C-alpha positions as CSV (number, residue, x, y, z in Angstrom):
1,X,-8.1,17.4,-5.9
2,X,-5.2,16.1,-7.4
3,X,-2.7,14.8,-5.0
4,X,0.0,17.8,-6.4
5,X,-2.8,20.0,-4.9
6,X,-2.8,19.0,-1.7
7,X,-3.4,21.4,0.6
8,X,-3.0,19.6,4.3
9,X,-7.0,18.5,4.6
10,X,-5.7,15.1,6.0
11,X,-5.0,17.1,9.4
12,X,-8.7,17.2,9.6
13,X,-10.2,14.8,11.5
14,X,-13.6,14.4,8.8
15,X,-10.7,13.4,5.5
16,X,-10.9,9.9,5.3
17,X,-7.5,7.5,4.9
18,X,-7.4,4.2,3.4
19,X,-4.9,1.9,4.9
20,X,-4.6,-0.9,2.5
21,X,-2.4,-4.1,2.8
22,X,-2.6,-8.1,2.0
23,X,-2.6,-11.3,3.1
24,X,-0.1,-14.2,3.3
25,X,1.8,-15.6,0.1
26,X,3.7,-18.4,1.9
27,X,7.6,-18.3,1.7
28,X,9.9,-20.5,-0.3
29,X,8.0,-23.8,-1.7
30,X,5.0,-22.3,-0.1
31,X,5.0,-19.3,-2.3
32,X,2.7,-19.9,-5.0
33,X,3.5,-16.8,-7.8
34,X,0.5,-16.8,-10.3
35,X,-1.8,-17.3,-7.4
36,X,-4.2,-15.1,-5.5
37,X,-4.2,-12.9,-2.4
38,X,-6.4,-11.1,-0.2
39,X,-5.8,-7.5,-0.1
40,X,-7.8,-5.4,3.1
41,X,-8.7,-2.1,2.5
42,X,-9.6,-0.3,6.1
43,X,-10.8,3.4,5.6
44,X,-10.8,5.6,8.6
45,X,-10.6,9.1,10.0
46,X,-8.5,9.9,13.3
47,X,-12.0,9.6,14.9
48,X,-12.5,5.9,14.2
49,X,-12.5,3.3,11.6
50,X,-15.7,3.5,9.5
51,X,-15.6,0.6,6.7
52,X,-14.0,-1.9,5.1
53,X,-13.5,-2.7,1.1
54,X,-11.7,-5.7,0.1
55,X,-10.4,-7.4,-3.5
56,X,-7.4,-9.8,-4.8
57,X,-4.6,-9.4,-6.3
58,X,-1.9,-11.5,-7.8
59,X,1.2,-12.8,-6.1
60,X,4.1,-11.2,-7.6
61,X,1.5,-10.1,-10.5
62,X,1.4,-6.4,-11.3
63,X,-2.6,-6.2,-11.4
64,X,-2.2,-4.6,-7.3
65,X,-2.8,-0.9,-8.7
66,X,-5.5,-1.7,-11.1
67,X,-7.3,-3.4,-8.4
68,X,-7.2,-1.2,-5.9
69,X,-8.4,1.8,-8.7
70,X,-11.4,-0.6,-9.3
71,X,-11.6,-1.3,-5.8
72,X,-11.7,2.7,-4.7
73,X,-13.9,3.6,-7.3
74,X,-16.6,1.6,-6.8
75,X,-16.8,2.0,-3.3
76,X,-19.4,5.2,-1.2
77,X,-16.1,6.0,-0.5
78,X,-14.3,7.4,-3.6
79,X,-14.9,11.0,-3.4
80,X,-13.9,11.2,0.4
81,X,-10.6,9.2,0.9
82,X,-7.8,11.4,0.6
83,X,-4.8,9.9,1.5
84,X,-3.6,6.0,0.4
85,X,-1.1,4.6,2.9
86,X,0.5,1.2,2.7
87,X,3.4,-0.8,4.7
88,X,5.6,-0.8,1.6
89,X,5.9,-0.3,-2.1
90,X,5.1,-3.8,-2.5
91,X,1.8,-5.8,-2.2
92,X,1.9,-9.0,-2.3
93,X,5.5,-9.7,-3.1
94,X,6.5,-8.3,-5.6
95,X,2.7,-6.3,-7.3
96,X,4.9,-3.2,-7.3
97,X,2.9,0.2,-6.9
98,X,2.4,2.4,-9.4
99,X,2.3,5.7,-7.2
100,X,1.5,7.8,-9.6
101,X,-1.3,6.3,-11.5
102,X,-2.4,6.0,-7.8
103,X,-2.2,9.8,-7.1
104,X,-3.4,10.9,-10.5
105,X,-6.5,8.1,-10.7
106,X,-8.2,8.9,-7.5
107,X,-7.3,12.0,-6.8
108,X,-5.5,11.3,-3.3
109,X,-2.3,11.1,-2.0
110,X,0.0,8.1,-1.2
111,X,1.9,7.5,2.1
112,X,4.5,4.9,2.3
113,X,5.1,3.6,5.9
114,X,7.7,0.8,6.7
115,X,9.6,-0.4,9.9
116,X,12.5,-1.6,8.2
117,X,15.4,0.4,6.2
118,X,14.0,0.3,2.5
119,X,16.5,-1.7,0.2
120,X,15.0,-1.0,-3.2
121,X,18.1,-3.2,-4.6
122,X,16.6,-6.2,-3.2
123,X,13.3,-5.9,-5.3
124,X,15.1,-5.3,-8.6
125,X,17.0,-8.5,-7.6
126,X,14.2,-10.3,-7.1
127,X,11.9,-9.3,-9.9
128,X,15.6,-10.2,-12.3
129,X,15.0,-13.5,-10.3
130,X,11.1,-13.6,-11.4
131,X,11.7,-12.5,-14.9
132,X,14.4,-15.4,-15.4
133,X,12.2,-17.6,-13.6
134,X,8.5,-17.4,-14.7
135,X,9.4,-14.9,-18.1
136,X,7.8,-12.3,-16.7
137,X,8.1,-8.3,-17.6
138,X,9.6,-7.1,-15.1
139,X,10.8,-3.8,-17.0
140,X,8.0,-0.9,-16.0
141,X,8.3,-2.6,-12.2
142,X,12.2,-1.9,-12.6
143,X,11.3,2.2,-13.4
144,X,9.0,2.4,-11.2
145,X,11.1,0.9,-7.6
146,X,13.6,3.5,-9.5
147,X,11.5,6.6,-9.2
148,X,11.2,6.0,-5.1
149,X,12.7,8.4,-2.7
150,X,12.8,8.3,0.9
151,X,13.2,10.3,3.6
152,X,15.2,9.4,6.7
153,X,12.7,7.7,9.7
154,X,9.9,9.2,11.0
155,X,9.0,8.7,14.5
156,X,9.9,4.8,14.3
157,X,9.0,4.5,10.5
158,X,10.6,5.1,7.4
159,X,8.7,7.3,5.2
160,X,7.7,8.3,1.3
161,X,5.2,10.5,1.2
162,X,3.2,12.7,-1.6
163,X,1.7,15.8,1.4
164,X,4.2,16.9,3.5
165,X,6.5,16.7,6.4
166,X,4.4,18.7,8.9
167,X,1.2,16.8,7.7
168,X,2.5,13.6,7.3
169,X,3.6,13.8,10.9
170,X,0.3,14.4,12.2
171,X,-1.3,11.4,10.7
172,X,1.3,9.0,10.7
173,X,-0.2,7.6,14.0
174,X,-3.6,7.1,12.9
175,X,-1.8,6.0,9.3
176,X,-0.5,3.0,11.4
177,X,-2.8,2.1,13.3
178,X,-5.2,1.8,10.1
179,X,-3.0,-0.4,8.5
180,X,-2.3,-2.9,11.5
181,X,-6.1,-3.3,11.2
182,X,-5.8,-4.2,7.9
183,X,-2.8,-6.3,8.3
184,X,-4.5,-8.0,11.0
185,X,-7.9,-8.5,8.9
186,X,-6.2,-10.1,5.9
187,X,-4.0,-12.4,8.3
188,X,-7.2,-13.4,10.5
189,X,-9.5,-14.0,6.9
190,X,-6.4,-15.7,4.7
191,X,-5.2,-17.9,7.8
192,X,-7.9,-17.8,10.3
193,X,-6.0,-16.1,12.8
194,X,-4.3,-13.4,12.4
195,X,-0.2,-13.3,12.7
196,X,2.4,-10.6,12.9
197,X,2.6,-6.8,13.3
198,X,3.7,-4.2,10.3
């Protein structure tokens, strides 16, 4: 089932949501572009957690979309995941997600949630600095950022959804809970102890 053909199935308790987060990447001089960061995917339903997947992605790189697709396709959940949930459009720093490719390759809808009002202009400025500093090609990532459209705040979060307003409201609490868990696991495994919240 393609995301464009989504039928509201995410509201059913048996449909799997894959909540994906990355571990800490450091700040300032401690941030090391080009190194790897842990990526954790918690798969669950409204009735509980059913599994955990993991892989790694490049800090400030451009491999997050491909790594997620490969991780899910290799898993036993590949035919069951119907919603991919993220805390923001970028993972591991500036590793921007290609939402269209995720939807088409995995046949799943995408839900992006953030507590703070999205500011794509700041991400684009950071991408320019990355390009100027490292020579990284940021053209594709610029285009992906420009294509993003955010809704107004919903239950204390800003949401970018490819599902529909009613269905998004129904699964938002579950998706956020799974995202918190994936963030805690990624942070705890990477640091030795979890820190922060989404």
